[in-house]
C-alpha positions as CSV (number, residue, x, y, z in Angstrom):
1,X,53.0,227.8,279.1
2,X,54.1,229.5,275.8
3,X,53.1,233.1,275.4
4,X,50.7,233.6,272.5
5,X,52.3,235.2,269.5
6,X,51.3,237.1,266.4
7,X,53.8,237.7,263.6
8,X,52.9,240.6,261.3
9,X,54.6,242.6,258.5
10,X,53.6,246.2,257.8
11,X,53.6,246.8,254.0
12,X,52.9,249.9,251.9
13,X,54.0,252.3,249.2
14,X,56.8,254.6,250.3
15,X,55.8,257.4,252.6
16,X,52.3,256.0,253.4
17,X,53.1,256.1,257.1
18,X,54.5,252.6,258.1
19,X,57.3,253.9,260.3
20,X,55.1,256.5,261.9
21,X,52.5,253.8,262.7
22,X,55.2,251.6,264.2
23,X,56.3,254.5,266.4
24,X,52.7,255.0,267.6
25,X,52.3,251.2,268.3
26,X,55.5,251.3,270.3
27,X,54.4,254.3,272.3
28,X,50.9,253.0,273.1
29,X,52.2,249.5,274.0
30,X,53.8,251.0,277.1
31,X,57.4,249.8,276.5
32,X,58.8,253.3,277.1
33,X,59.2,255.0,280.5
34,X,56.9,257.9,281.0
35,X,59.9,260.3,281.2
36,X,61.9,258.7,278.4
37,X,62.8,261.0,275.5
38,X,61.7,259.4,272.2
39,X,62.8,260.6,268.8
40,X,60.6,260.4,265.7
41,X,61.1,257.6,263.2
42,X,62.3,255.3,266.0
43,X,62.8,252.4,263.7
44,X,65.0,254.2,261.2
45,X,68.3,254.0,263.0
46,X,70.5,253.7,259.9
47,X,72.2,257.0,258.9
48,X,71.1,256.8,255.3
49,X,67.5,256.1,256.3
50,X,67.4,259.1,258.5
51,X,69.0,261.3,255.8
52,X,66.6,260.1,253.1
53,X,63.6,259.8,255.4
54,X,62.7,256.3,254.1
55,X,63.1,252.7,255.4
56,X,65.7,250.7,253.5
57,X,66.3,247.7,255.7
58,X,63.6,245.6,257.3
59,X,63.4,246.0,261.1
60,X,62.2,243.7,263.8
61,X,60.6,244.6,267.1
62,X,57.9,243.4,269.4
63,X,55.1,244.8,271.6
64,X,52.9,243.2,274.1
65,X,49.1,243.6,274.2
66,X,46.8,241.8,276.6
67,X,49.3,239.0,277.2
68,X,50.0,238.5,273.5
69,X,53.5,239.1,272.1
70,X,53.2,240.9,268.7
71,X,56.3,240.6,266.6
72,X,56.4,243.4,264.0
73,X,58.4,243.6,260.8
74,X,58.6,247.1,259.3
75,X,59.4,246.6,255.7
76,X,60.8,249.0,253.1
77,X,58.2,250.7,250.9
78,X,60.5,252.0,248.2
79,X,60.5,249.9,244.9
80,X,64.3,249.8,245.0
81,X,64.2,247.5,248.0
82,X,61.5,245.0,246.8
83,X,63.8,242.0,247.5
84,X,63.9,243.0,251.1
85,X,60.1,243.0,251.3
86,X,59.8,239.5,249.8
87,X,62.3,238.0,252.2
88,X,60.8,239.5,255.3
89,X,57.2,238.6,254.5
90,X,58.3,235.0,255.0
91,X,58.7,235.7,258.7
92,X,55.1,236.8,259.2
93,X,51.7,235.1,259.3
94,X,49.8,238.2,258.4
95,X,50.3,241.7,257.0
96,X,48.9,245.2,257.7
97,X,48.5,246.9,254.3
98,X,48.7,250.6,254.8
99,X,47.3,253.0,252.2
100,X,47.4,256.8,252.2
101,X,43.8,258.2,252.3
102,X,44.7,260.9,249.7
103,X,47.2,259.2,247.4
104,X,45.4,255.8,247.3
105,X,46.8,252.6,245.9
106,X,50.1,253.3,244.1
107,X,52.5,251.0,242.2
108,X,54.4,249.7,245.3
109,X,51.1,249.1,247.0
110,X,50.3,246.7,244.2
111,X,53.7,245.0,244.4
112,X,53.7,244.4,248.2
113,X,50.0,243.3,248.3
114,X,50.6,240.9,245.4
115,X,53.4,239.3,247.3
116,X,51.3,239.0,250.4
117,X,48.4,237.4,248.4
118,X,50.8,235.0,246.7
119,X,52.0,233.8,250.1
120,X,48.4,233.3,251.2
121,X,48.8,235.8,254.1
122,X,46.0,237.0,256.3
123,X,45.7,240.8,255.6
124,X,44.4,243.8,257.6
125,X,43.7,246.9,255.5
126,X,44.5,250.2,257.1
127,X,43.5,253.5,255.4
128,X,46.0,255.9,256.9
129,X,46.3,259.7,257.2
130,X,42.5,260.1,257.4
131,X,43.1,263.5,259.0
132,X,44.5,264.9,255.8
133,X,42.4,267.8,254.4
134,X,42.6,266.3,250.9
135,X,41.5,262.8,252.1
136,X,39.3,260.9,249.7
137,X,38.4,257.9,251.8
138,X,35.5,256.5,249.9
139,X,37.4,256.5,246.5
140,X,40.5,255.0,248.1
141,X,38.5,252.1,249.7
142,X,37.1,251.4,246.2
143,X,40.6,251.4,244.8
144,X,41.8,248.9,247.4
145,X,39.0,246.5,246.7
146,X,39.6,246.7,243.0
147,X,43.3,246.0,243.6
148,X,42.4,242.9,245.6
149,X,40.2,241.6,242.8
150,X,42.8,242.4,240.2
151,X,45.4,240.4,242.1
152,X,43.2,237.3,242.4
153,X,42.8,237.5,246.2
154,X,41.0,234.6,247.8
155,X,37.5,235.1,249.2
156,X,39.0,235.2,252.7
157,X,41.4,237.9,251.7
158,X,38.6,239.9,250.0
159,X,36.9,239.8,253.3
160,X,39.9,241.4,255.1
161,X,38.9,243.8,257.9
162,X,39.4,247.5,257.1
163,X,40.4,250.2,259.7
164,X,40.9,253.9,259.5
165,X,43.9,255.5,261.1
166,X,46.0,258.5,261.7
167,X,49.5,257.3,262.4
168,X,50.5,260.8,263.3
169,X,47.8,261.2,265.9
170,X,48.0,257.6,267.0
171,X,44.3,256.9,266.5
172,X,42.3,254.1,264.8
173,X,38.6,253.3,264.3
174,X,36.4,250.8,262.5
175,X,34.6,253.5,260.6
176,X,35.8,256.7,258.9
177,X,32.8,258.5,260.4
178,X,33.7,257.6,264.0
179,X,36.9,259.4,265.2
180,X,39.3,257.1,267.1
181,X,41.1,258.0,270.3
182,X,43.9,255.4,270.3
183,X,45.2,252.3,268.5
184,X,43.1,249.8,270.5
185,X,40.9,248.9,267.6
186,X,44.0,248.0,265.6
187,X,45.6,246.1,268.4
188,X,42.3,244.1,268.9
189,X,42.1,243.3,265.2
190,X,45.7,242.0,265.1
191,X,45.1,239.7,268.1
192,X,41.7,238.4,266.9
193,X,42.3,238.2,263.2
194,X,46.0,237.4,262.5
195,X,46.5,233.6,263.0
196,X,49.0,232.4,265.6
197,X,52.0,230.7,264.1
198,X,52.3,226.9,264.1
199,X,54.0,225.5,267.2
200,X,55.3,222.1,266.2
201,X,57.9,222.1,268.9
202,X,58.5,218.3,268.8
203,X,59.6,218.3,265.1
204,X,63.2,218.7,264.1
205,X,64.5,222.2,264.1
206,X,64.1,224.3,260.9
207,X,64.5,228.0,260.4
208,X,64.9,230.1,257.2
209,X,67.3,233.0,257.4
210,X,65.3,235.9,256.1
211,X,67.6,238.8,257.1
212,X,71.3,239.2,258.2
213,X,72.6,241.9,260.6
214,X,76.1,242.6,261.7
215,X,77.7,243.5,265.0
216,X,81.3,244.4,265.6
217,X,81.4,242.1,268.7
218,X,79.7,239.0,267.5
219,X,79.9,239.3,263.7
220,X,77.0,238.2,261.4
221,X,73.6,237.8,263.0
222,X,71.0,235.5,261.3
223,X,67.3,236.6,261.7
224,X,64.3,234.5,260.9
225,X,61.2,232.8,262.2
226,X,61.6,229.3,263.6
227,X,59.4,227.1,261.4
228,X,59.4,224.1,263.7
229,X,61.2,222.6,266.7
230,X,63.2,224.3,269.4
231,X,66.7,225.9,269.3
232,X,68.8,226.0,272.4
233,X,72.0,227.9,273.3
234,X,75.2,226.1,272.1
235,X,73.1,223.5,270.3
236,X,74.8,221.9,267.3
237,X,73.0,222.9,264.1
238,X,73.4,222.3,260.4
239,X,73.4,225.2,257.9
240,X,72.4,224.4,254.3
241,X,71.1,226.1,251.2
242,X,68.1,225.1,249.0
243,X,70.2,225.6,245.8
244,X,72.8,223.1,247.1
245,X,75.6,225.3,245.8
246,X,77.5,225.0,249.2
247,X,78.1,221.9,251.3
248,X,76.2,221.4,254.5
249,X,78.1,223.1,257.4
250,X,78.0,222.2,261.0
251,X,77.9,225.1,263.5
252,X,76.7,226.1,267.0
253,X,74.0,228.5,268.0
254,X,76.3,230.5,270.3
255,X,73.8,233.2,271.2
256,X,70.0,233.3,270.8
257,X,68.0,236.6,271.0
258,X,64.3,237.4,270.9
259,X,62.9,240.8,270.2
260,X,61.4,242.8,273.1
261,X,60.4,246.3,272.1
262,X,63.3,247.7,270.1
263,X,65.9,245.5,271.8
264,X,67.2,242.0,271.4
265,X,67.2,240.1,274.6
266,X,69.4,237.0,275.1
267,X,67.5,233.8,275.8
268,X,68.7,230.2,276.4
269,X,66.1,228.7,274.1
270,X,63.3,229.6,271.7
271,X,60.6,227.6,270.0
272,X,58.6,227.4,266.8
273,X,56.7,230.6,265.9
274,X,59.2,233.0,267.4
275,X,61.3,235.4,265.4
276,X,64.8,235.2,266.6
277,X,68.3,236.4,266.0
278,X,71.3,234.0,266.2
279,X,75.0,234.8,266.4
280,X,78.0,232.5,266.1
281,X,77.6,231.3,262.5
282,X,80.4,233.0,260.7
283,X,79.4,233.0,257.0
284,X,75.6,232.7,257.4
285,X,73.7,234.4,254.5
286,X,70.1,235.2,253.6
287,X,68.4,232.2,252.2
288,X,70.3,229.6,254.3
289,X,68.3,227.1,256.4
290,X,69.3,226.3,260.0
291,X,68.2,222.9,260.9
292,X,68.7,219.8,263.0
293,X,72.0,218.1,261.9
294,X,70.2,214.7,262.0
295,X,67.4,216.0,259.6
296,X,68.8,218.4,257.1
297,X,65.9,219.9,255.1
298,X,66.6,223.2,253.3
299,X,63.6,225.6,252.8
300,X,63.1,227.3,249.4
């Protein structure tokens, strides 16, 4: 049987606590050994990111909770990297909108929420840093609701669940008046509220490349969510582009990786709904579609 999956993106204004929340989710999911030394800002492994203290490149990881695999995309919060946010949202079926309890909804909050609403995503609102002495939780909740209305959210999106967290302490609760002790309420809401991805494994393969990484040993690595079908190691594939500015190219999926914790694990095949990384396609680029060579259908 296929393991249940939830694909979520974490979106917010810069410095509202996304990377700290991801750190806490990782720690509480049990993927680390009890004696393992863990650095802060686990996800920011790029030297420039650590120097500036912000996330520049989207990162992928997964955690497991009650038998459900939760794929998490930690997106940049800085306005300079808005394009990266748009691309990576395409990999997810839902989003966690993180808002600082003191600063409230800021310009980049509006930008990332607007993109999520446009894509029709299911959204969980998290008011973060509720342990701040200058927290103004009631006013920030009102700001968030006004922002949803201003961005023409659907009735379902206006009904989004709202949680109250301290990423730094690793706590969450359903009410700001009830202190949390862990992130279980957030985990439970992700599993119950975010929809599972479609699993049309019998349809021809189709996957949009949302991100590209590089490795000195294998070269360019395409990252994206499999929209439909199944991809197998060494399977022949076609690479095409929606704009049609390059001819369709035949290639092979030399290596397939799924995300487990912070690591990529090699697998022999993966199916619709999974976020995967593929190597062996020399000049792959963001926006390309990987598909069945017998049914070439580029995604926009």
